[in-house]
C-alpha positions in Angstrom: 0.0 0.0 0.0 1.3 3.4 -1.0 2.1 5.8 1.9 -0.2 8.8 1.9 1.6 12.0 1.0 1.4 14.2 4.1 2.2 17.9 4.2 4.4 19.2 6.9 4.1 22.9 6.1 1.6 25.1 4.2 1.3 28.7 3.0 -1.7 30.7 4.0 -3.9 31.7 1.0 -6.7 33.4 2.9 -7.8 33.9 6.5 -11.5 34.3 7.4 -11.8 35.5 11.1 -15.5 34.7 11.2 -15.5 31.7 8.9 -17.5 31.4 5.7 -20.9 33.1 5.6 -22.3 29.8 4.1 -21.1 27.8 7.1 -23.6 27.0 9.9 -20.9 27.3 12.5 -19.1 30.6 13.0 -15.4 29.8 13.6 -12.2 31.3 12.1 -10.7 29.3 9.3 -7.8 29.6 6.9 -7.3 28.1 3.5 -3.8 26.9 3.0 -1.6 25.4 0.3 0.8 22.5 1.2 4.4 23.3 0.3 5.4 19.8 -0.8 2.4 18.3 -2.7 0.3 21.4 -3.2 -2.6 20.0 -1.1 -5.4 22.5 -0.5 -6.6 22.4 3.1 -9.0 24.3 5.3 -7.6 24.7 8.9 -8.9 26.1 12.1 -6.4 28.3 14.0 -5.8 28.1 17.8 -7.7 30.6 19.8 -6.5 34.2 19.4 -4.3 33.3 16.4 -4.6 35.3 13.2 -2.8 34.8 9.8 -1.7 36.9 6.9 -1.5 35.7 3.3 1.8 34.0 2.4 2.6 33.1 6.0 4.1 29.6 6.4 2.5 27.4 9.0 3.2 23.9 10.4 0.4 21.4 9.5 2.3 18.2 10.2 1.4 15.4 12.7 3.4 16.8 15.7 2.3 19.5 18.1 1.1 22.5 16.0 1.9 25.9 17.3 -0.8 27.9 15.5 -3.3 25.5 14.1 -5.9 23.8 16.2 -6.9 21.2 13.7 -7.1 20.5 10.0 -10.8 20.7 9.1 -10.7 19.1 5.6 -9.0 18.8 2.3 -10.7 21.1 -0.2 -10.9 21.3 -4.0 -9.9 24.2 -6.2 -13.6 25.2 -6.7 -13.9 25.7 -2.9 -11.3 28.4 -2.8 -12.4 31.9 -1.7 -11.9 34.8 -4.1 -8.8 35.9 -2.1 -7.3 32.4 -2.2 -7.9 32.2 -6.0 -6.1 35.5 -6.4 -3.1 34.4 -4.3 -2.6 30.8 -5.4 -0.6 31.2 -8.6 1.8 33.6 -7.0 2.3 31.2 -4.0 2.9 28.2 -6.4 5.5 30.2 -8.2 7.2 31.1 -4.9 7.3 27.4 -3.9 8.6 26.3 -7.4 11.5 28.8 -7.2 12.3 27.9 -3.5 12.4 24.2 -4.5 14.1 24.8 -7.9 16.4 21.8 -7.4 13.4 19.4 -7.2 11.7 20.8 -10.3 14.9 21.1 -12.4 15.3 17.4 -11.3 12.0 16.7 -13.1 13.5 17.9 -16.4 16.5 15.7 -15.7 14.5 12.6 -14.8 11.1 12.7 -16.5 10.3 9.4 -18.2 8.0 8.0 -20.9 4.4 7.3 -19.9 3.7 5.2 -22.9 5.2 4.5 -26.4 3.7 7.7 -27.7 3.8 10.0 -24.7 6.4 11.4 -22.4 6.0 13.1 -19.0 7.7 16.2 -20.4 4.8 16.6 -22.9 2.3 17.0 -20.0 3.8 20.4 -19.4 1.4 22.9 -21.1 3.1 24.4 -24.2 5.9 21.9 -24.4 5.8 19.9 -27.7 7.7 17.0 -29.2 10.4 19.2 -30.6 11.3 20.7 -27.2 11.0 17.3 -25.6 13.5 15.7 -28.0 15.9 18.6 -27.5 15.6 18.4 -23.6 16.3 14.6 -23.7 19.3 15.2 -26.0 20.8 17.9 -23.8 20.3 16.1 -20.5 22.1 13.1 -22.0 25.2 15.3 -22.6 24.9 16.8 -19.1 22.2 17.2 -16.5 20.6 20.6 -16.2 21.8 22.6 -13.2 19.1 25.3 -13.0 16.0 26.8 -14.8 18.3 29.3 -16.5 20.5 26.4 -17.7 17.4 24.7 -19.3 16.5 28.0 -21.1 20.1 28.6 -22.3 20.6 25.1 -23.7 17.2 24.3 -25.2 16.4 26.4 -28.4 13.3 28.7 -28.0 12.5 27.0 -24.7 9.3 28.5 -23.0 10.0 29.7 -19.5 10.4 26.4 -17.5 9.2 28.0 -14.2 6.0 29.2 -15.9 5.5 25.7 -17.5 5.7 24.0 -14.1 3.4 26.6 -12.4 0.8 26.2 -15.2 0.9 22.4 -14.9 0.4 22.6 -11.1 -2.5 24.9 -11.6 -4.1 22.6 -14.1 -3.6 19.6 -11.8 -5.3 21.5 -9.0 -8.1 22.9 -11.1 -9.4 19.5 -12.2 -8.7 16.0 -13.3 -7.5 16.6 -16.8 -5.9 13.2 -17.1 -4.8 10.5 -14.7 -1.3 11.7 -14.5 -0.3 13.9 -11.6 3.3 15.1 -11.9 3.5 17.5 -8.9 0.1 17.5 -7.0 -1.2 14.9 -4.6 -4.0 13.2 -6.5 -7.6 13.7 -5.2 -9.0 11.1 -2.9 -11.1 8.5 -4.6 -14.7 9.1 -3.5 -16.2 5.9 -2.0 -19.8 5.3 -2.8 -22.0 6.3 0.1 -23.8 3.3 1.6 -26.3 3.7 4.3 -27.0 0.5 6.3 -30.5 -0.1 7.5 -31.2 -2.5 10.3 -34.0 -4.8 9.4 -36.9 -4.7 11.7 -37.6 -8.1 13.2 
């Protein structure tokens, strides 16, 4: 069984001191973005704690200093207007902070099938660029995003390609391949059990 990808830290996208107006219970909540697998979560802060957008908070399994509990995992469509306005900027910040990991993707991406390569899942990256990337990385592994742009002819901005792909993976299930984002949980059919009257 595959281990569940658990987030240790998250960036705050939006903080609602009185919760959502649609919620029956008025409690402060924050919408956050996991720094490792881009998991979207709704969390309840500890009493008296407030957040600002972009703040990094601990959401792991140990004692949390600012968060009381993780309410639930949310989908992209459940983001508030503020969260939606912040998310792309936050993703770009994380991609740049973890440049080594994402440059590693360009160095290690593999074929998915005989006709399709992981690199081709990046929006705007076609066969021609893919072939050139594979040829260049064979000569020498890429060292940075700049290195990719310098060595691959007319290469679109690799940071933007990764950010766009992460956004697409978060926005909806476009295909079954998740390169960077934790896949959504599989919904189990809801079964209500009735006790038969004797």
